[in-house]
Every structure is written in structure tokens, then in C-alpha cells.
C-alpha positions in Angstrom: -169.7 6.2 49.4 -168.4 2.7 49.4 -170.2 0.5 46.9 -167.6 -2.0 46.2 -170.0 -4.9 46.9 -173.2 -3.6 45.4 -174.4 -0.8 43.2 -177.8 0.5 42.1 -177.8 -2.3 39.6 -178.0 -5.0 42.3 -175.3 -7.5 43.2 -172.6 -7.7 40.6 -172.0 -11.2 39.3 -171.2 -11.1 35.6 -167.9 -9.3 34.9 -167.2 -7.2 38.0 -164.8 -4.3 37.7 -163.9 -2.3 40.9 -163.4 1.3 39.9 -162.2 4.2 42.1 -162.6 7.8 41.0 -160.6 10.4 43.0 -161.8 13.9 42.4 -160.1 17.1 43.7 -159.1 20.6 42.8 -155.9 20.5 40.7 -153.7 22.3 43.3 -152.5 19.2 45.1 -149.0 17.9 45.3 -148.0 14.6 43.7 -147.1 13.3 47.2 -150.6 14.0 48.6 -152.4 12.4 45.7 -150.0 9.4 45.6 -150.9 8.8 49.3 -154.6 8.7 48.4 -154.0 6.4 45.4 -151.8 4.2 47.6 -154.6 3.9 50.2 -157.2 3.0 47.6 -155.0 0.6 45.8 -154.4 -1.3 49.0 -158.2 -1.6 49.4 -158.3 -3.4 46.0 -159.2 -1.8 42.7 -159.1 -2.7 39.0 -158.9 0.9 37.9 -158.3 4.2 39.6 -159.2 7.5 37.8 -157.8 11.0 38.4 -159.0 14.4 37.1 -157.7 16.3 34.1 -154.1 17.6 34.3 -154.3 16.9 38.1 -150.6 17.6 39.0 -150.2 21.3 39.5 -152.4 24.4 38.8 -154.1 23.5 35.5 -155.7 27.0 35.4 -152.3 28.8 35.0 -151.4 29.4 31.3 -147.7 29.5 32.3 -147.6 26.1 34.1 -144.9 23.8 33.0 -145.8 20.6 31.2 -144.1 17.3 32.2 -142.8 14.3 30.3 -143.9 10.7 30.7 -141.0 10.1 33.0 -141.9 13.1 35.2 -143.0 13.0 38.8 -146.7 12.4 38.3 -146.5 9.4 35.9 -143.5 8.0 37.7 -145.4 8.0 41.0 -148.6 6.6 39.6 -146.7 3.9 37.7 -145.0 2.7 40.9 -148.4 2.5 42.6 -150.1 0.7 39.6 -147.3 -1.9 39.9 -147.5 -2.1 43.7 -151.2 -2.7 43.8 -151.6 -4.4 40.4 -154.2 -1.9 39.3 -154.8 0.2 36.2 -154.6 3.9 36.7 -155.8 6.8 34.5 -153.5 9.7 35.2 -154.1 12.8 33.0 -151.2 15.2 32.7 -150.2 18.4 30.9 -147.7 16.5 28.7 -144.5 17.6 26.9 -143.3 15.3 24.1 -140.2 16.9 22.6 -141.4 20.3 21.2 -145.0 19.2 21.5 -147.5 20.0 24.3 -150.6 17.9 24.8 -153.4 17.5 27.3 -153.1 13.7 27.8 -154.8 10.9 29.7 -152.2 8.2 30.4 -153.5 4.7 31.1 -151.1 2.6 33.2 -151.5 -1.1 33.3 -151.2 -3.5 36.3 -147.4 -3.7 35.8 -147.0 0.1 35.9 -146.3 0.3 32.2 -147.9 2.8 29.9 -150.7 0.9 28.1 -152.4 3.7 26.2 -152.2 7.5 25.8 -155.2 9.6 24.7 -154.4 13.2 23.6 -157.4 15.5 24.0 -158.8 16.0 20.5 -160.8 19.1 21.5 -158.8 21.3 23.8 -160.5 24.3 25.4 -159.8 27.7 23.9 -157.7 28.9 26.9 -155.3 26.0 26.3 -154.3 27.6 23.0 -153.1 30.7 24.9 -150.6 28.6 27.0 -146.9 29.0 26.1 -146.3 26.8 24.3 -149.9 26.2 23.2 -151.6 22.8 23.7 -151.8 20.9 20.4 -154.9 19.0 19.3 -155.0 15.2 19.5 -155.5 13.2 16.4 -156.8 9.8 17.4 -159.1 8.2 19.9 -157.8 4.8 21.0 -159.6 2.1 22.9 -157.5 -0.3 25.0 -158.2 -3.9 25.7 -157.7 -4.2 29.4 -158.0 -7.6 31.2 -161.5 -6.7 32.3 -162.8 -5.1 29.2 -162.4 -2.4 26.6 -161.5 1.0 28.1 -161.7 4.4 26.3 -160.8 7.9 27.6 -162.0 11.4 26.9 -161.2 14.8 28.5 -163.3 17.7 29.6 -164.3 19.8 26.5 -164.5 16.6 24.5 -168.0 16.1 26.0 -169.4 18.6 23.6 -168.5 16.7 20.5 -170.5 13.6 19.6 -168.0 12.3 17.2 -165.6 11.6 20.0 -168.1 9.3 21.7 -169.2 7.7 18.4 -165.5 6.8 17.7 -165.3 5.2 21.1 -168.4 3.2 20.5 -167.3 2.2 17.0 -164.2 0.6 18.6 -166.3 -1.3 21.2 -165.6 0.7 24.3 -167.3 -0.7 27.3 -166.0 1.7 30.0 -165.2 5.3 29.3 -163.2 7.3 31.8 -163.9 11.0 31.5 -161.4 13.2 33.3 -162.3 16.9 33.5 -162.1 20.3 35.2 -166.0 20.4 35.5 -169.0 18.1 35.9 -170.9 18.1 32.5 -173.8 16.3 34.1 -176.5 15.3 31.5 -174.1 15.9 28.6 -172.3 12.8 29.8 -175.6 11.0 30.4 -176.6 11.6 26.7 -173.4 9.8 25.5 -174.0 6.8 27.8 -177.6 6.7 26.6 -176.7 7.0 22.9 -173.8 4.6 22.9 -174.5 2.2 25.7 -171.2 2.2 27.5 -170.6 3.0 31.1 -169.1 6.4 31.8 -167.1 7.2 35.0 -165.9 10.8 35.7 -163.1 12.2 37.8 -163.2 16.0 38.0 -161.6 19.1 39.6 -165.1 20.3 40.6 -164.7 18.0 42.6 -167.4 15.3 41.9 -167.9 11.9 40.4 -170.7 10.8 38.1 -171.3 7.3 36.8 -173.9 6.5 34.1 -174.6 3.0 33.0 -175.4 1.5 29.6 -179.1 2.7 29.7 -178.0 6.2 30.6 -179.1 5.8 34.2 -177.2 7.7 36.8 -176.0 5.1 39.3 -173.7 7.2 41.4 -173.2 10.9 42.1 -170.9 12.2 44.8 -169.6 15.8 45.4 -167.6 17.5 48.1 -165.8 20.8 48.7 -162.4 19.1 48.9 -161.6 15.5 47.9 -164.2 12.9 46.7 -163.2 9.3 46.7 -165.9 7.3 44.9 -165.9 3.5 44.8 -168.2 1.4 42.7 -168.2 -2.1 41.3 -169.5 -2.3 37.7 -170.8 -5.3 35.8 -169.4 -5.0 32.3 -171.2 -8.2 31.3 -174.7 -6.5 31.3 -176.0 -6.3 27.7 -178.7 -4.1 26.3 -180.9 -5.2 23.3 -183.7 -3.8 21.2 -186.9 -5.9 21.0 -186.6 -5.8 17.2 -185.8 -9.3 15.9 -184.7 -10.3 19.4 -187.8 -11.3 21.4 -188.1 -14.9 20.3 -184.4 -15.4 20.7 -184.5 -13.9 24.2 -187.4 -16.1 25.2 -185.6 -19.2 24.1 -182.5 -18.1 25.9 -184.3 -17.5 29.2 -186.3 -20.7 28.8 -183.1 -22.7 28.5 -180.9 -20.8 30.9 -183.2 -19.0 33.3 -181.2 -20.2 36.2 -178.0 -18.5 34.8 -179.3 -15.4 33.1 -182.1 -12.9 33.8 -183.8 -10.0 32.1 -182.8 -7.4 34.6 -184.6 -4.4 33.1 -187.3 -3.7 30.4 -187.5 -0.2 29.2 -191.0 -0.2 27.8 -191.0 3.2 26.0 -187.7 2.6 24.3 -188.4 -1.1 23.6 -185.1 -2.1 25.1 -184.2 -4.8 27.6 -181.1 -5.6 29.7 -179.8 -9.1 30.3 -177.3 -10.0 33.0 -175.9 -13.2 34.5 -177.4 -14.6 37.7 -174.4 -16.6 38.7 -170.6 -16.0 38.8 -168.6 -17.5 36.0 -171.4 -17.1 33.5 -171.3 -14.5 30.7 -174.8 -13.3 29.9 -173.5 -11.4 26.8 -171.8 -14.5 25.5 -174.9 -16.7 26.0 -177.0 -14.0 24.3 -174.7 -14.0 21.3 -174.8 -17.8 21.1 -178.6 -17.5 20.8 -178.2 -14.9 18.0 -179.2 -11.8 19.9 -177.7 -8.6 18.5 -176.7 -5.9 21.0 -178.4 -2.6 20.6 -175.2 -0.7 19.7 -174.4 -3.2 17.0 -178.0 -3.2 15.7 -177.9 0.6 15.3 -174.5 0.5 13.6 -175.6 -2.2 11.2 -178.8 -0.5 10.4 -176.9 2.7 9.6 -174.5 1.0 7.3 -177.1 -1.0 5.4 -179.6 1.8 5.0 -176.9 4.3 4.0 -175.8 1.7 1.3 -179.3 1.7 -0.1 -179.1 5.5 -0.7 -175.5 5.2 -2.0 -173.9 6.9 0.9 -174.6 8.9 4.1 -177.1 11.8 4.4 -176.2 14.9 2.5 -176.1 18.4 4.1 -179.0 19.7 1.9 
């Protein structure tokens, strides 16, 4: 599917980000995948995402991890630099005596911008020799198009990973994996209101937007190349304390910003820019609207403070 011009959201105008997810079984050579990334980079992309530990047979417990200057990252860094695109390249990584399941974010200059080490490895990874170690932090990187976070495979089962990404303001989360996860991913997009794009060994690609809506699903037996343009300027808001502010905003700037969606049961609404060069989220902030994720986080903090702390186990 080629949706670089439009998505299920309609024409993208606010803050367009061209994302390519390349999904395939992890038994492909670096040369073959580099050729695919080269082709997609030449078409134009802001970010290209690859599956978990894509270089080599990730199912083999005796596979050899590679360093950051190994063949996979070196090849992807050259392509990121050539096409001026970000690339998420997960690898089975060796760092001295340490072994980590890592997602490496390369910037448009081909430099390593951010590394995420899987904080919840799957049980079989501990049987590898040497064993995969657990990651200890969940970074979010400020790219030139927005805030990018990463998660890997088994992480999907642990809500605290996704909460930490939300707490740091992630707008786009790239989830590289050996399997699909499906509605498990959807739940995190729905709960935290960021866009999630997957790249898997299954191979398939899922994209969920800030409302938890599935806006793309593609699957094949061999290689799936999924292209989508996202609008990271779309904002989601609760009706609580926001309706009068929204109405003033739309009254004053109805030619520049629109209410794209109203989720009646949830009492949420989505605002987006109508014209290029306008930020709907910035205008909404100027009118005092509080985004839904911020509203929930503030409510939690203030109500917890009233009870003198968070909820107890009993």
C-alpha cells in the first residue's frame, strides 16, 4: 500500500511525517535489506523502521551479536546519511561483555541518535550464550519532526513501558517485533494517545493513531513495505473544561483549524490544522486547551496528592 499522500485520517497538512515500515522474516542478508532501504529512502521518507534483531536468524540461541560498528548498523548509517532519513535498526547488540536486544535510531546524518535496550526480554533470550541482559531506561528522542520512542516485542505486555514513553511526551512510537501483537498495541495507543507503527518478522505492519484507531494493516508471506504519512500535529482533548475554549478557537480560526473527530461515548474530540504551516496543537494551547494525556496526568498527580500518595495495594 502506498499512502504517502493520504491516510485514513484524510489529507495530511499539520505536521506530516513520512514513515516506511519494512517487515520480513529475520533470515535476510544485510545486503538484501540494505537494497530495500536504499530504494525506499530514494522515494523519500522521514523514518524507516525495521523488525526486531533483523540481521541474521534471531531464533537461534547461538547467534552472534554484533557491535554498533558491525555490518547492520554500518550499512543503515550509510543509507540514513545518503537519503537524509531517520532509520530504526534493531540489532542483537554486543557492548563489551554485555549483550542487549537494542533498537538503534540513526539520524539524518547517519549518526547514532538514540539506543533503546529492551527492558523486558523474552524468556528464551536468557538462554542465549551469553544471555541477553535487561535494559534499564526508556529514552524518547527529539527528532526534527517530533518526539520518537521505541519498544521491542515482549515489551508490549508491560504497561509501565508505554506509560514511561507517554510521560516523556512521545508522539510516535516505533515497535519492532518478532510477532504482531494486534490489539495489545491498540490498547497502548488508546490509553496514551501516541501513534504506534510496527515492523515485524511475522511479517506485517500495524499503525494505530492517537484515538486507538487502526489506520493501516498490511501482511504478506515474505516482505511487507508499508508507507504512510502521519500528521503528528493532530491533538486529542477531553470535553472537560475544554468546550468553551474549543468553541472560541474554532470561532476565531475556523479557516485554519477544524474539529476532525468527536468521540461521543468517550467525550473526546480531535483537532487538526486545515492549512499547511499552521499548528493546530499550538493554537489550541494558546487558547488554553489541555491535551487529554496531560489532563489525565495532571488529574492523577493532584488527586494522589489529596490522599497523600498513590493507591495502596490493599
